[in-house]
N, C-alpha and C positions, 0 to 999 in steps of 0.2 A: 660774776667774778668773785674772787675772794682776796683777802689780805695776802694769803700765801702766794698767789699768782703775782701780785705786785712785788712782794718781797724777793721773789726769785729773780727779778730783773734789776735788783739793786746791789751795790757793793758794800763790803764791810758791815754786814748786817749783824746785829746782836739783839737777841730777845731780852727785854727788861721787864721789871715788875709792872703789871698793868696800871695805867694811870686812871684815876677816877673810877668810874663804874664800867670800864672797858673790859672786854674779854681777854685781849692780848695786846701787847705793845712791843715795838722795836725801835731801835735807832739805827741809822744807816748814813752813808755818805749821800748827799743830795746830788742827783745826776744833772741838775739844771745849772750848776755852777761848779767851779773848781773848789772842791771841798777837801781841805786838809785833815779835818777831823769831823766825825759824824755830826751833822746838824739837822738831819731830817728825822722827825718822829712819824711813825706809822702806827695807828691804833685800829683795832677791830672793835667796833662799837657793839653794844648789847644786841642790836637788831641785825648785826652782820655787815653793816655799812663800814667802809674803810675811810678813816680820817687821816689826813696828812698835814704836817706843819713843818716848814723849813724855818729854822730859827735865824737864818741869814737873810730872810726876806723873799725868797722865791715864791711865786704864786703856785697854787695847785695846778693850774693849766700848764705852767712851765715844766713842772715835775712830771706830769702825766705825758706830755708830748715828748719829753726827753727820753722816755723809755719806749716810745712808739705805741702808746695806748690812747684810748678814748675815755671819756667820763664814765662809761659803763663799768670800768674796772673798779670803781669805788662803791658799787652797789651790788648786793647779792642777786642771784638769778631767780629768787623765789617770789618776785613781784613786789619787792619792797618799794614803797613810794614815800618820799618825804612830804609831809603835809605842813604847810605854813601854819604857825600858831597865831591865832587872833589875839592882838593886844587890846585889852579893854581899858 
């Protein structure tokens, strides 16, 4: 999946200056709660993974389920696997 696929399912989407080292970033109304102003950030990471953050406190699971999707929408189809970092 891609960020564009998730973005297409959201309302009042606006592309904004990419945050940090992300490829692209957007703000949108969060579909998981009654959102009067955009509080959901969607970022496309450097590896193609999709990062979501609702500033009103909705969890990623709530956001994904509210648009009828599964966790796979957050990861590119090129076999990307997140590996845990070992803390020394």
